[in-house]
C-alpha positions, -999 to 999 in steps of 0.1 A, spaced: -277 -439 -512 -271 -433 -475 -233 -429 -481 -241 -404 -509 -264 -384 -487 -238 -382 -460 -211 -369 -484 -235 -342 -496 -245 -333 -461 -209 -329 -451 -202 -307 -481 -233 -285 -473 -221 -282 -436 -187 -269 -448 -205 -245 -472 -227 -232 -445 -198 -225 -422 -177 -205 -447 -205 -181 -458 -208 -153 -433 -240 -139 -448 -276 -133 -437 -289 -166 -423 -319 -166 -445 -297 -161 -476 -274 -189 -464 -303 -213 -459 -316 -205 -494 -281 -209 -509 -276 -243 -492 -310 -255 -503 -301 -246 -539 -268 -263 -536 -284 -294 -521 -309 -297 -550 -281 -291 -576 -258 -318 -561 -286 -344 -558 -297 -337 -594 -261 -339 -607 -254 -371 -587 -285 -388 -601 -276 -377 -636 -241 -393 -633 -256 -425 -619 -280 -427 -648 -249 -423 -671 -234 -454 -655 -213 -442 -626 -215 -458 -592 -230 -437 -564 -197 -428 -547 -180 -417 -579 -212 -399 -590 -214 -377 -558 -177 -370 -560 -180 -359 -596 -210 -337 -587 -191 -320 -559 -160 -316 -580 -181 -299 -607 -198 -276 -582 -166 -264 -567 -148 -263 -533 -169 -247 -505 -146 -217 -501 -146 -210 -538 -184 -212 -540 -186 -190 -509 -164 -163 -524 -184 -163 -556 -216 -160 -536 -202 -131 -515 -189 -114 -545 -223 -113 -561 -243 -109 -529 -249 -72 -535 -267 -80 -567 -291 -105 -551 -325 -92 -540 -331 -97 -503 -356 -122 -489 -392 -115 -496 -407 -119 -462 -398 -84 -450 -405 -70 -485 -441 -83 -483 -446 -68 -448 -430 -35 -459 -452 -34 -490 -484 -40 -470 -473 -14 -444 -466 11 -473 -501 8 -486 -518 8 -452 -497 36 -440 -506 58 -469 -543 51 -463 -540 59 -426 -521 91 -432 -545 104 -458 -576 95 -436 -559 110 -405 -550 143 -423 -586 145 -438 -601 140 -404 -579 167 -389 -596 192 -411 -632 181 -403 -655 188 -373 -647 154 -360 -613 166 -349 -625 197 -333 -618 199 -296 -650 202 -276 -641 215 -241 -667 197 -221 -663 171 -193 -667 134 -200 -648 104 -213 -655 113 -249 -639 147 -249 -613 151 -277 -619 116 -290 -621 129 -326 -588 147 -323 -572 116 -307 -584 94 -336 -571 118 -362 -537 122 -346 -535 85 -339 -542 76 -376 -517 102 -388 -490 90 -365 -497 53 -373 -495 62 -410 -462 79 -407 -448 50 -387 -459 24 -413 -445 46 -441 -411 47 -423 -412 9 -420 -420 6 -457 -389 28 -465 -368 6 -442 -381 -25 -460 -372 -11 -494 -338 -1 -481 -331 -37 -469 -345 -50 -502 -320 -30 -522 -291 -35 -499 -257 -22 -510 -272 -13 -544 -286 19 -528 -252 34 -531 -244 69 -519 -276 85 -532 -297 60 -513 -278 65 -481 -282 103 -484 -319 99 -492 -324 79 -460 -305 105 -440 -326 133 -455 -358 114 -447 -347 107 -411 -337 144 -405 -366 159 -425 -386 169 -394 -357 185 -374 -344 202 -405 -378 218 -412 -383 232 -376 -361 264 -381 -384 275 -410 -412 285 -386 -445 289 -404 -430 276 -436 -420 244 -418 -447 223 -435 -434 234 -469 -398 227 -458 -408 193 -445 -426 184 -477 -395 196 -497 -371 174 -476 -393 144 -478 -396 148 -516 -358 152 -518 -353 120 -498 -377 100 -519 -361 113 -551 -327 102 -539 -340 68 -530 -359 64 -562 -328 68 -585 -310 37 -572 -343 18 -570 -349 26 -606 -314 14 -616 -317 -18 -596 -348 -28 -615 -363 -49 -587 -394 -27 -584 -416 -17 -614 -396 11 -631 -428 29 -642 -439 31 -606 -405 43 -594 -405 68 -622 -439 82 -610 -426 86 -575 -395 104 -589 -418 125 -611 -436 140 -581 -406 161 -568 -396 171 -603 -431 184 -610 -431 203 -576 -398 219 -585 -411 229 -619 -442 244 -604 -423 264 -579 -399 277 -605 -427 287 -630 -448 304 -603 -417 323 -592 -411 335 -627 -448 344 -632 -452 359 -597 -478 334 -589 -487 313 -558 -471 279 -559 -493 265 -531 -523 266 -555 -507 241 -579 -484 219 -558 -511 194 -553 -506 185 -590 -474 168 -579 -491 145 -554 -512 121 -577 -482 106 -595 -464 100 -562 -494 83 -547 -499 61 -577 -463 52 -579 -460 45 -542 -490 22 -541 -478 4 -572 -443 -1 -557 -457 -14 -524 -482 -37 -540 -454 -52 -560 -434 -57 -528 -464 -72 -509 -468 -98 -537 -432 -110 -537 -424 -146 -530 -404 -156 -500 -372 -156 -520 -368 -142 -555 -332 -144 -566 -315 -134 -598 -288 -154 -614 -267 -167 -585 -234 -186 -585 -254 -216 -572 -278 -216 -602 -249 -211 -626 -228 -240 -611 
C-alpha cells in the first residue's frame, strides 16, 4: 500500500498548490479529499481491483486537481468559515455585553463618583467603570468582526454598509451635541440591522435570534414614530427595544461559541 499512499500524497500536494484559499480551509479540504480517496481506493480493492488500478480509479473519479480547485473556489462563498474564530468571537460577544452593562450601571452609582482626596485609591471607582465599559465595547467589536469573517462574502452590500456604519457611528454622532447619545444609539442600531439581514439570509446563525436583534431597531423606530404623532417622549419607551436585542445577541453568540472547529455545508469534496 506504500505505492498507493505515495500516489494519493502526490495528488494532494497538487491539490494544495492550486487552491489559493484560506490555509485553514485548504487543510480541511485536503483532509476531506484524503479520506475520500482512501475510502474509494479500499472500496475498489474489495471489488477485485489491484491497488495501483484502485487508486488510479479513485483519483479519476474524484477529478483533476485544477477542476476540483475551481469547483471549490466557486462554492467557497457558500462555505461557513472555520469555527475557531467563531467560538472566540461568540465568547467575546457574551462577555462584552456583560462588561458593558456592568460598566454602564456602575457609572451611575456612587462607586463611580469622583472623590477629590489624596491617596492611591482616588477615582478607583470611576476607573473600574470606564475600564469595564471600554473592555465591553472592544469585545463587542471583536464579536462583530468574528461574525463578519464567519459570513464572508455572503454579507453582500448591506453587510459591508452595516460594518461601515458601526465603525463610523461614534464620529457621525459627535456633531449632534447633547443628542449625540441618541444619534450614537441610532447609528449602532442601523449598523446591526444592516448586518442582521444578510446573517438571516445566510442561515448559519439561529434565525429567531437574528430576528430578535433585527426587531430591536424596528421597535425603536416605531416608538419614535408613534410618540412623535402623539406628542409624547420617546425616551420613556425606547428601553422596550433593548430586551429583544439583548436576548438575540446572547443567543447568536452562544451559538457561535459552541461551534465546532470546522462546520461545512455541502462542499465539492463531499459531493465527489
